[in-house]
N, C-alpha and C positions, 0 to 999 in steps of 0.2 A: 233441599240440601240435607245430607245426613249429619246428625249431631255426633259428637265424639264418641258417646257410648255405643251408638248404632254402628259406627265405623269399627270399633273394637270388636263387637260381637260378629260383625260380618267378616272381619279378617280371620277370626278364630274358626268360623264355619267354613270358610274357603280353605284354610289350612287343613282342616279335618277331612274335607272332601278329597283334597289332593293326596293326603296321606293314605286314605282308603283306596284311592284309584291308582296308586303308584305301580301296582302290579300290572295294570293295563299298559302303561308306558313301557315297562320292561318287556311285556309280550310283543308290543309293536316293534321294539328294537330287535328282538330275536327274529321276528318275521322279515323285517326289511333288510336285516343283515345278510340274508341270502343273496341279495342283488350285488353285493360288493365284489365277489369274484367274477361276476359276469359283466362288469363295466368294460366297455370297449371304446377305443379311440376312434373318432370319426375321420375317415379318409375322404378328402374332398373329391367331388365328381363334377364333371362338366355336363349339365343337362338343363334344357330350357324349363323354367318353372312358371306355371300360370296358376291363378287362383280364382275360384268362383265364390261369390258372396251374394246373399240375398239381403235386402233391407229388413230391418226389424222394426218393431213398434217405436223404438226410440229415435229412429231416423226421420220420422215424419210426424212429430207431435204438433198438431195444429192448435192455434189459439181458439179458433172457432170451427167446430165440426160437429153439428148436431146429429149427423148420421153415422158417426164413428167410422168414416171411410179410411181404409188402409190401402197403401200401395203395395203391390206384389211386384218387386223389381229385382232381377238377377243380372249382375254384371260381372265382368272378370277384371283382372289386374291390368289389362290393356284398354279398359274402358269400353269393351264391346258389350252391348246390351242384348240380352237373350230373351227377356220377358219384361213387360210393363203392363200391369193390370190395376184396376181399382175395384176393391171389394169392400162391402160392409157386412156386419154380422147378420143383417136381415136380407142380404142377397139370396134369392131362391136357389137352393143347391141344384135343383133340377134344371134351372135356366143356366146356371154357371157352367155346367158340363157341356152345353152346346157351344161354348167358346172353343172347346178342345176336340170334340167329336162331331162330325156332321150327321145328317139324318141316316146315313148308311153305316154309321159307326166307324168311319174312316178318320184317322187323326188329322187335325189341323194345326196342332201345336206340339211342343215337346211333351207336355203332360198328356195330351191325347195319344202320342206315340207310346209312352210308357204304359198307359191304360190298355191300349190295344195289345201290346206285348204280354201284359199280365192277364189278358182275357176278361177284363171288367168293363162295364159300360156306364157305370155311375160312380160318383165320389163316395157314396154310401157303401158301395161294394169295395172300394179301394181302401177306405179307412174306417175302422170302427169308432173313431173319434169324431166323425162327421155324420150328423143325423139329418133326416129330412126336416126342413123348417117351413113346409107348406102349411097353408090354412091358419096362419097366425099362431102356430105352436111356439111355446117359449124356447129360446135358443141361447146357448152360452156363446159369448163373443170369442172364446178361446179357439173355436174351430177355425177361425181365420189364420191363426198361428200354425195350426196343423196343415192347412191348405198351402201356406207359404213353404213349409218344409217339403211337402210333396212336390211342389213346383221346383224346388232346388234339386231334389233327387232326379226329377225328370230332365232338368237341364243338363246335369252331369251325364245321364244316360244318353241323351241326344248328342252331346259334345263328343262322346267316344266314337261316333260314326263319321266325324269329319276327317279330312286328310291332314296329317301332321307332317311338317317338313323336316322334323328332327326328333330325336328321343325327347320325351316330354314328361315332366312330373306335374300332375294335377294336385294341387293342395286345396283341400276343403276346409271350410270354417267350422270346426267342431269335430268330434270323434265320429268314426264311421259306424254309427249305431243309430237305430231308430225303433220306436215303439208305436209309430203312428199307422203302420200298415196293418191291414186285416189279415188274419189267419197266417198263411205261410208266404204271403206275397213278397215280403222283404227278402226272404231266402231265394225266391225265384228271381227277384231283381238283381241280387248279388250274382247269381249264376249268369244272368244276361250281361252284366258288367264284365264279368270274367270272359265271356265269349267274345265280346266286342274288343277287349284288350288283346286277346289271342288273335283275332281276325286282323288287327292292325299289324301284328308281327308277320302273319302269313301273307298278307297282301303287299306290304311295303317295307317289311323288315324294320319297323319302328317300335321301339320299346316305349310303352305308355305305363307309367307308374301312378299309383293312386295312394294318397295319404290324407289324414285329417289331423289338424292341430287345434287343441283346445286351450283356452286361457286358464281354465280351471278344471279340476277333476277331483272327485271324491277320494280317489286313491291317493293323489298327491296331498290333499288336505289332511287326510287321516295320518299319513306317514311322514309329513314334512319335518316335524321336530325329531322323530326317531332317525330319519335319514341324516339330519345334521349331527346328532349325537354319535351316530355310528360312522360318520365320515363317508357315507355313500355318495359317490360322484363328486367328491371334493378333490378334484384333480386339476392340474394346471394345463389342461388341453380340452378341446371339445370332445364330449363323450356321450355314450348312450348305454342303456341297460334294458333288457327285456323284462317285462313284469309278468310273473307267473299268474295263471288264471286264478289260482286259489287265493292269492293276495288281492286280486281285483274283487273276487266274490265277497270277501270279508268287508270290503269298503262300501258295497252297494246294499241298499235295503232289499232290492229285488235281484237275487243272484243271477237270474236269467239274463240280466243286462251285461254280465261278464262271462256268459257261457259261449264258448266257441265251437267250431265244427268238430274239434278233436273229441269232445265229450259225446257227440252224437255218433261218431265213428266207433266209440268204445261201448256203444249200447245205451247211452244216456238219452235225455230228451233232445229233440231236434233244436237246432239253433235258429230262432226266429228273429232275433233282434240285433245280433252282433256281426258287423262286417269287417272288423279290423282287429289286429293284435296290438296291445298297448306297449309302448316303449316310453321310458323317461329319457329326455334328451336335453343336454346342455350344450348350446352352440358357442358359448364364450370360452375363453382360455383361463379365466379366473376361477378359483375354487368356489367363489361365492356368486357366480353368475346365475341367472334364473334358470330353472328347470321347467320344461314344458312337457305335458302329456301328448304323445303323438301316436295315432293309430295308423298302422300300415295295413293295407288291404290284405285280407287273410291269404289269398292265393299268391301273394308276393312276399311272404314272411322271409323266405330264403334270400330275398334281395334287400334285406333291411339295410345292410351297409351301403348299397347303391342309393337307395331311396333317401336315407338320412344324409349321406354324403352330398347328394344333389341339393339338399336344402341348405347346406352349410354356407356357401358363398352368399346366397340370398339373405340368410339370417344375419350374417356378420354385418351386412350393409343395412340392417333393419333401422327404420326411422319412422316415427319418433320413438317407438319402443325398441331399445337395443336388443340384439340377439333374439329377435323374433322375425319370422319370414317376412321379408319386405313385400313379396307379391301379395300376401294376405292383407297387409296394411294398405297397399295401393288399392286393392279391390274394395276394402271398406271405405276408403276415401271416395272412390268412384260411385259407390252405392248410396252414400249419405246424401240426402236432399237438404241443402243448406243455402243460406244467402238468397241469391236471385231465384234459384229453383224453388226454394221454400215459398218465397213471395208469390211466384206464379201459381203454385199449387193452392195457396190460400185464396188467391183471387178466383181460381176455378171453383172452389167451394162456394164462395159468395155468389158467383154468377149462377151456379146450379141451383142454389136455394132461392135466389131472386126469381129465376125462371119458373120454379115450381109454385111460387106464391101468387103468380098472376097479377091481378090488380093491386094486391097488397105488397107488391115488391118494394115500393118506396119506403115502407115501414122498416125495411132492413137497413136503410141508411141511418135512421135514427137509432136503431139498435147498435150499429157499429160505433156510434159516438158515446155510448154508455160505457162506464167503467166496469170491466168484466170482473174485477176483484177489488172492490173498495176496501176490503180488510187489509190490503197491502199497505195502506196509508199509515197503519200503526207502526211501521218500520221507518217512516220518514223522519 
C-alpha cells in the first residue's frame, strides 16, 4: 500500500505528465473532429443476417490436458457446424494438411478448397506463421491460433459457394483484416471472395454482403475520449461514420494494417492485409449508446448504408449485449463448449491418455483424485 507521501509524489508526477501531453489530446480532437460532418443516420433494411464464429482458446479451457489439445470448431448463428477438428501444438504440420488435401492435391475440406484456389499444397506455404515441426523441432503453440484463423477464412470462402434463398448479410467476428497469410495470398483470397459474391448475383440475383464487427479497435481506443469531447456521433438516432484511412494509420503501430486498395491504385504499396473499410457505428438511439468498429468489404463500400442498415434490426434485438448484432452473439453461444459438452470433451481427454498409457492406465485414476491446485486452500 502506498504511504501518504508516495501518493502525493505520484499525484504530482501524473499531473505533470498530463500537462505535458495535453497537446496530444488537442491533436486527437482536431483529427477526430473531421468525422462529425460525415455522420449519417442508419436507414433500416430488411436482409437475412447470419454470422460465422470459430471457437477460441477460452472456449475450451480444460482442467486436465497434458497435450494442450485445442478444438478447431466453426459454427454459424443457426447452429450449423462447418468444421470440427482436434489439434495440438505438436501435431505434425505435414500430417495435418492431409486432412484437407488428398494425395492428388484435391480438396477434401473448406480449407483444402481455399488452398487449391490459392495454388498452395502445404500450410507452410499458406502462412509464414506456420513452420515445419518435424523431427522434434521446437515449436510455438501460437501456430494453432493461426491455423484456426485460416480455417475461419476458408469456411467463409466455401460458404459463398452455397445457394442463398434471399439477400443475405454475412457478419464475421472481427475486422476483415489478416496478417497470417503468406506473400500476397490474402489479396488473392479477397479477389476470390469478390468473384463468388458477383457470381451469386449473376446466377440467382441474390445480393450477398460481407462485414466484420469487432468488440475493440485501436482506432476507437485512441479516439474515444476525443470523440466524446467533440460530440462525434452523440445523436439521438442510430448513426455511422466512415473512418478515413489516415486516421486508421495513426492508430496502428503497423500502418500497413490500415492500408487499403486505394493507396495501391495511387501508386503506393500493394494492400496485403486489409479486406475492409472501417466505419464507426452506433445502433442505439441514445447519444451515449456504445459505438462499434465495423469493417465493410472493400468492394461493397458504396453499399455501406445497405450493409449497416441490414445490421440495425439484428443489433437492436441484441442480447445479452445490447445494441450489438444478435447473430454474432448467437454464433458465439453456439460455438462455446460448456456444461455437458465440456464434460464430454474432458472425458475424451482422459480416455485418450488412458489408452496411450497401456498397462499404466489405472495410475490415471489415482492421479484424478489428487488435488490439482492445493494452493487454492489458502482462500478457504
